[in-house]
N, C-alpha and C positions, 0 to 999 in steps of 0.2 A: 282663434290660433294663437295670436299675437299676447293675449292674456294669458292663455295656456302656457306659453313657452317663458313669459315672465314669472311665471309660480313657478314653472321648472327649475330656471335659473336660480331662482330664489333660495328654493329647496339643495341644490346641490351645493350652493355657495355657504348655504349654513350648515350642512353635513360637513363640509370640507373645514370649515371654523372649529367646528367642535372637534373633529378628528384630529386637527392639528393640536388643539388644546389639551385633548385625551394624550396624544403621544409625548407633548412637552411635558406633561404632568408626570406621565409615568418615566420619561427620562430624568425629570427631576428627582422622582422619589427614589430612583435607582441610583442614584451618585452614593459613592461612598463618603462619609465624613471623616473628616481629619479629627484629632485630637481637640477636644475642646479648649476654649481660650478661657482660663480661669481667674475671675477676677476677685480676690481674695481679701476681703477688708478685716485685718487684725485691729481690736480696740486698746488702746494704751499700749501697743507693742507686745499683747500677751497672746501669742499664739498658742491655740488650741490644738489646731489640725492644719497640716500643711497640703500644700497643693496636691502632691504624689499621694499621700494618704486619703484625700478624697476623690482623686479619681481611681485607686485600688478599692476602695469600701463601694463605690459603684459598680465596679469589674466583679467583685466578689459578690454583690446580690443581685448581677445579671442584669442591671440595668444600663449597661454598656458593655462595649467590646471592639476590640481595634478592627478596623474598615467594617463598620457598621453601616448599612446601607439608611439613609433618609428616613425611610419610610418605616422603618423599626424603632427609630428614635422615640419614645414617650416622653415629651418633655414633662408632661402634668406629673407622672408617675415619679420620675426624677425630684422635682420639685417638692412634690408630698414627703418623698424617702428623704432628702436634705433636710426640709423644717423638722422631723421627727429625732433628728441626730440630738444627742444630748449637748455637742459643743456649739451647735448653729443657732444664730437668733433669726436669720430671716435668709432664704434663698429666692433666687429668679431664673429661669433657665429658658432662653428663646435661641432659635435657629435662624441664622443670617441668610446671606446671599450664596450661591454657589455651595460648597461642601463645607464651610464654617456654621460653628454654633458656639453658644458662650454659656458658662454657668458664673453667677453673680453670689457669692457668700459672704455674710458678716454673721462673724463669729461673736460668742458671747464672751463677756468679761467677768470671771470673777473676782470679788473684792474679798472672802475671806474662807478660809478652809477650817472646818469643824473637824477635828479628830476626835475619835470614838475609840474608846479602849475596848468596848464590846459594842460589836455592831461596825457596820459600814461608814467610812468618813464622806462627806459631801462638803460642797461649796453652796455660797450664796452668791449671787451675782449681783451685779450694779442695778436690776431691776428688781432686788429683792426677792428673786425666784429662786428656789432651790435647784442644784444642778449636782448628779452625780458625779464622781471621779472620772477624768481622761483617760482612757489606755493611751492617746496619742501624746499628750503633753503632761507636765508635772510643775505650772506657773510658782513661781517665788512670792507667794502671797502672803497677807497676815494669817498667823496660825491662832487658832481657839482651841485650848484645853479645859480639862476639870468639868466638861459639860455633862458627867456621869451623873452629878448629882442632881441635874434637871431632868435629863433622860432616865429615869429610874426601871424604866422598864421599856423594852424593845417597842418601837413605835412601826406604824404600816407607813411605809415610804410614800404611796400614793396619798394616803390621807393627809399626812403631814404637808404634803405637796399644796393641795387643795384647801387647806382649812386654814385660813387666817388667825382664828380665836387659837388654836393650836401652835401656831407661831408665837402667839404673844405667851402663851402660858410657858413654852420652852426658851423664850427670851431672844429667839431668832430677830425678832424686831430690834433689839437692843444691839444685839452682833452687827446687825446691818448698819446701823448709826455710828456706832465705833468704826466699824471697818472703812464704812463711805468716807467718814471724815478723814481719818490718816490717809486712805488712798489719794484724795486731794488734796495732801497737805505736803508738799515738798520733803520739808523737814521731817515730819514725823512718819511719813513712808520710809524713810530710810532708819527714823530713829526706834520706832517700835517695831518689835520683831516677831511678838508673842503676847497673847493675852490668854490670862489665867481666870477662870471663874471659881471664887470660893464662896460657900454659902452664908458666911459672916460677912465678908469685905466686899462681895460683889466682884465685879470685873478687877483686876489687876495686871496694869500694863508692864510688860518686860522690856526695858529699853536695851538698845544695842551697845550705845555708850554711858558708862556710869555703873555702879555696884547698888543702886537703889532699886526699890520697886515702886510701881506709881498707883497707889489705892484709887481706884477711878470709882468704885459703888456703880451705882446704876446708871442706866442712858434711857430714860424713858420719855424723852423728847430730844429732837434737834438741835432745840435752844440751849436744851442741860447739856448737852455734848459738847457744843461750842463754847459756853461758860467756863467747863470744866478745862478744855485744852487751852482756853484763854489764861487761865490761872495759872496752868503749868507753864504756859511761855514767858508768862511774869516770873516767875519763879527761877527757871532757865536765865533769862536776860539779866535778873536784879540779883539774885545769890549766888548761883552757879561760879560765874567770873570771879568773886571774892573769896568764897569758900572751897572751891574746886568741884570735881564729880566726885570723889571716893569718899567725902566725909559725912554723907547720909545715907541711910538702910533705907529710910521709906519716905515717900510724899503722898499725903493724903488728901484728895480733892474732895471726898465726900461730903464736906460739910459747907454749907451756904457762904459766899463772901469771905473764905478763909483757906488759907493751907495750912496744915498740920505738918511739919518735917520733923522726923527724927533723926537725931544723929547717931552715928555709931559707939 
């Protein structure tokens, strides 16, 4: 009899605990969530999307609404959606205690804009990945023009994104090397405003200060790019202070171990 009573009391206790847990879980899931805390990491001060725009796009795609119950919030679906956005490099979504939840996002960093007279413009980011233009932001970054001589035919966007050999053929790797060096150098980031591609002279840099053009040629390796900019720095430091910014019409960096400068 005592054994039966102990078993009965044990069963009643277990059922009671389970009932309390279910009730607590149901109460927790029925809680109405507040607006998310958005932790937006912007690289190098280049904002591609704001917190308000991020929240709005989630509402537009019916992944979040005001006063949404905790049980209806699909953090996995929100993460996947944010990761798919053109402007976002990584996203993490998690629910905290009570009615709090957080969205942690890191935006991409475009370093060059390729302007196409035929077809859509696009960006190259700091990971050497291609990006479509953003409807939310127009960052002031280095602009490349004249690429129509390379992109003679319309290209398939997805094929170009996923094909490294095509990136080389279309000189996107060279564009990346030049733009990466420029955006990581404070002086040249301010001085070089445009790069034009010419089939004869290669890449031509257009400076902000001075009436000259800088014939850069190719950029087949990071070392070559570094050496050419070092030559240009030498010219700026050793010649310009004595001759002035307006005396030269071109500075040619194409030749190894020398600078060919033409006066007006």
